N, C-alpha and C positions, 0 to 999 in steps of 0.2 A: 804233421806228427805223427808219425808211422803208428801202426796197432798195438806195439811193445810198448811204447812211450803213452799211449792212450790208457794201459790197463795196469801203467804203472803208476797212476797220477792219482790222487785223491779229491775228493770236492771238499768245495770249502765248507767250514761251519761257524756257527757262533759256541761261544762259549761263555758260558755264566759264572758268576765269580763264585767256589763253593761257600761262603758267606753271608751270601745275600739273607735275611732273614726269613727266617723256615717256622710253620707253625708252631703257636704258642705250645707251652707243656699243656694247657687246659682244653679240651676237644669241647669243642660249641655242636657237634654233630646232635642233631634232633631236636634242639631249640630252639622254641620259636624265633623266627629273625626279628622281632621288635625287641623280646628281653635280650636275646643275644647282644643285640647293640649296648641293651643298658647295661650289663654285664661287664661289657670288652672297651664299652668306647668311654674316653675320658675324659667326657666334656657331654655328654648325655645323662651319664649314671650320677655325675656329682650334679648335675640339673635338675633333676628328679628328685634327689637326696634332698636338696635346700629346701625344695616347695616341701614336702612329707616332715621336715623339719621345724620349718615354719610354722606348717599349719596345726600341728599334733603340741610342738616342744611345751607350748606354754599349762597345758593340762585345758583342761574340761572341771563342769560341777552340774549336775544330774538339781534342778529345781522345780520345787513341785509348785504349780499352779493347778484353777480352778478347773475341771474337765468342762467339755464346750457342751453338755448335756447339760450342765448344772443351772436352773434356774433361781432357785431361792437365796442363790448369794450374791448380792450386789460387788459386780466388780469395781464400781466407782468408787466406792469405803472401804477405804483399804484394813482400817482393823477390821470390819467382818472376814477380808479375804484371810487376812493374818488369823486371825481366831479360828477361821471352815482350816486352815490348812496347819494346823496345829494341834487338830485331836488328835486323840492317841491312835487309832488305827489307821490314820495318815500321816504321822511321824512315823511310826513300823512301816510302812510303805516306803518309804525314801530309804532308811535303814539299809533293807531288803536290799533294793535295789545299787546302793550304793556298795555292799558286801558282795556281789553277783557281779559287778561293774570290775572289782577290785579279782576277784577269784577266774574270772575269763582274760586277765589283763587285756583291758576292750583299749587303751592306750595306747600299746604297743599294735593292737587289730587297727585299730584306724590307720596307723602310719604305716604299716601294711596293706591298707587298703588304699592311702595315696598311691604308692608307690604302682600296684596293679594298676589301678585306675589311668593313671602314666603311661606306661606300657599297652594293657589290654583295651584299655575304656571302661571295663567292668572289673570289680571284685566281688568274691563269691565266701561263704564263710557257713561251715555247717553247723547250726545248732545240736551240742553236746548234751543230754541231758540226764539227771541220774532218775533213781525207779519213782522219786516224786516228783519228775516232771520238771526239776530245777537246773538251771542252765549250769555247767559245770566246763565248759569250753566251745571256744569257738574254732572250727578247726576251716584253714585256710584249703581251699581247691583251687586248682590252677584253672584259671578262667576260660581258657579255651573250650577247658571240657564240659563245662555249664553254658544251656543254653536256654534261656525263658521258653516257656512254651505257652504263647497266645491264642487263643481261640477266635472266632470269625469278630467276635462281639469287641475284639481287645483284650477282655480281662485274662490275667495273666492263672494260668491252671495249675502247676509247676515251674518244675525247671527241667530241663532234657540233660544225665551223665554220661558222658563217654556214648555217645549214641543213642540209650535209652530212655524211652518216651516217660517225662513224668516221672523222673527217679527219686526225685525231693518236691514235697508240697511244697507249699508258699510257708508254710509255718516252721520248716524244717532249716530255712535257710535267713541270713541277712545279707542281701544282697546291692550293692552301691552300684549305678552307670553312671557315665560320665559322656554329657552330648548325646543322647540317642539320636539318633536317625528316626524320622516318623513315628512309630511306635514299639519298633521291636525291642526297645529297650537292652541292646546289644551293647553300645555307646562304641564310641571311638577315644584311641590313645591319642597320647603329644606324638610318636615319633613315627605316625604312619604319614604324617604331612612331611618329614623332612627324610626319609631314607633314603632317599637318591641322595639328597647332600650329604647326611654320614657316610652313604658307601663310597661316595667322592672323596670325602676328607678320608677314609681307611685306606684307599688305594694313592693317596697323596705320602700318608704317614709310612705304609707299608713299601710302597718300590719307587716311587719318584723321589722322595725327598732320599730315602739311603743308596740309591743308584747314584743320583747326583751329587751326593759325600764322596761315594768312591771313585769315581773318577774325577774329582777336584783332586784328589791326591796318588791314586793309586793310575790315572791315565785311562784309554782306550790302546790297545795294541793291535795291531796288524802283522801277524808271523806269518812268513812264506818261506812256504818249507817245499823242497825241493824235492820229489819223491821218483824224479824220472828215470834216476842212474839205480835204483837198487836193485839187488841181485833180487834174480827171478826167485825164488823161494822166500823172501820176505813179503809179507801182505803191508804195502802201502798204511791201509786204514790202520794198523797195527801202529807203526811207526807214528800216525797223528794222534793216537788215544795216549801210547808215552810219553810222548809231549805235551799233551793237552793235562797228563796229570801232572806234572812236573812245575807246570806254569801256578808259580805266587807273587803276588802282586808288592815288590817291592824285593823281591830276593833276586839274587843271579840265578841264570839257566845255563847250565853246561851240557852240550850236547855236541854230536860226533857227525851230525846232519849239516848241511848246508842251510843256513836259514837266515833271512833277514827281515828284518824288523822296521817297522811305519808305524811313527808317534803319532794316534789321532786327536790334536786340540779340540774338545766338546764345547769348554770352556760352559756348562749350567748355568742358567742364573738362578742361583739360588733365592737373591730378593724377589722374584718371582715368582717362586714357587713359596715362599712364607707369606707373602702378601694373599697369594691364593688359600692359603692355606687359612689366614686370619679373615678372611673372609667369610669363609665357611663357617669358621666360630661364629662371625657374628652371627650367620644365618640361623644356627642353631640353639645360641640365647636369646636373640628374639621370639624364637617360635615357644619358648620357656618363658619367657618375659621376666627372666632372673637378674637383677644387678648382675652387671660383669666380674664388682668388685668381689662378690660371693662364689666364685670361681674359678680366679685366679688369674682373670683375661682384662686388665688393666692395670698399666703403670702408677697411673697417678690416683689420689687417696682426696678428694672435696671434701670437705666436710658438710659444706652447704648443699653442693649436689648430690652426694650420697642420701642426706636426710629426704629430701624431694624423693629421690630414685626409691629408698627403700621403703618410703610410703604407700608410692607408686605398686610399689610390689605386697607389700602386702594387704593395701583395700580392691588390691587384685584376683592372682591368682590363687594367692592365700585363701582370701576373704569366700571366693569361689569354691575351694576346696571343702571350707570348712560349711559353708550355707549346704552341699550338697550333702558332706555328710551328715550334716545334724539334722535335715530333712528325712535323710534315709532312718535315724535311729528312731527318728519322732514318732514314724511312720508305724516302724517294724520290729524296734529291740522293747522300747521303756511301754508300750503298752502289755506288752507279753509278760513284764514283770511286773508290772500293776497289778492285772489281774490276778496273777499265780499269789501279789502277798496280799491281797484282798479277798482272794478265795471267788473270782467272779467265773460267772461262765464268759465262754467269747460272745456268746451272746448281749451280754448284761452292759448296760451303760457305767464306763469309769466314773466315778465322785472326782477323782482327783486325777491329773495327766502332768508328763513329766517331760521338763523342756532341758533339752540341750544346751545349756549355756558355757560357749568357751571365753578361756580367762584371756584378758585382753593382751595384745603384744607391743611394749613401749621401743617403737623403734629409736628414740633420742637415748636410750640406755642402749639398746647394741651398737649404735651408729659410734656412742664415745667408746663403748670398748673395742671394736673392732679399730679404732684409731689406736687404741693405744698397743691392743696386741700387735700393728702396723710397724709402727713404731719400734717395738719389744726385737719384731723378728729382724724387719731390714738393719738395726743395729747388730745383730747379731747374739741379741743376750736368751733369745727362746730358742729352741728350733722347729721347726716343720711341723712336729707332732702333737711340740706342746702347745704352739700358736691354737691347732685346730682343736686340742681339748680345752686352752682357755675359750671360745667360742659356744662350746656346748655341742660341738659332732664329739661323733665317739672317735679316735685316732686310728682301731680298727679298719674303721673305713674307707680311709687314707690309702688312696695306691701305690703303690713305690712304681718308682721312676719305670718308665720301660726305653729301653735304648733303641728301639724302634720308632721314636713316635716323636723323635725332635723337637720337644716342646720348646718355646723359645720361652726361658726365666723369667717374671716375672717382678718385678720390686715391686710394693707398694711403701708409699711415701706420702705422708700427712702436711698437707698444707694449712698449715697455723703456726705457731711458734718453732721456731727452728730451734733443733732436738737439743738437748745438754745432757749427756750421759754423766749420771748419778757417780760421786766417788765411791759408792758401796748399792749395792744392789743384790739381794738376793730370789730366785725364783725357783721354788721349790717344782 
């Protein structure tokens, strides 16, 4: 090939389809990597939301108990304990506690705390009080900004805020921690251990599956453009650019240059990609210990199996979260309220204490309800949003379908008696 031909030839290039997925309209820049996956991943977020829902949904009751330093009451005598707790000042104290809990929205605070615990490993709320030192709000703080300040004797001195040492005193903060390492009380979240799995799953959903899907119907074509005989005043690279701009999968391409095309049959194995995605789903679900049918990742719904799985879920991660929250409230929140209600100084022993009692979760009722909802949904009687609402979840939290996700539709089937469509069925 002579010099003129070498100058008139263009280099081969790889052309990406213009319709490949782009960045979502919502920007996740500047967000903590664990929180980012909670917000955008279609499995991580629901797993955490399910745990938070079951932990706090049934509610709680603050229950009066005899103070730990009280020795004048026989705790084995139920009548004596009852008479002691029903004293007017003690009943007034529990009324005050219930009033403050309602005012600060403690039920919502606890659900938010569970979500932060699962993401970051700790949750922090600033206690805002009025002029009379009555708590009036619990202000959520961004967990990465809060660091406990521990002295050499492992005693809590306060909380650093945005690198400001001891910005908050211990009394100004309601703090929850999950799985602290050693005694730093920073805690570890649940996403940290599977961040690589979540990243691999996102790559599969946003790159591998869309590209494979495109190749299946559009194919891969090699275009050979002969630019060797172009006039000297025509730039070969410009010719390549013009042809590239006209390429559209499935459309005819009219050219006045000599172009030949070879079709490359790649035949991507979608089944292997789907199997890989399901394997990653299993890893994530197993990390959170959430029943598969609660996050829509099972095709069959067996009542007996579902009951045992739900019972393990409630007695496992849900009970652990409740125990964690209860201990923090009984150590930090309720003693403060009791002292305020009774007018006690910080060093005075309290004659009563508050036990945070969670209302029991009925696994059987929920399994039966889930079965009914599954039947209605699989029969087309209810919508996805209505089914979500019937199970007690907020339909606003239901993610919209992401065209990039290529999720496999799951149908839930209740294995009991064959379903018979009623003659008349109305769902409000």
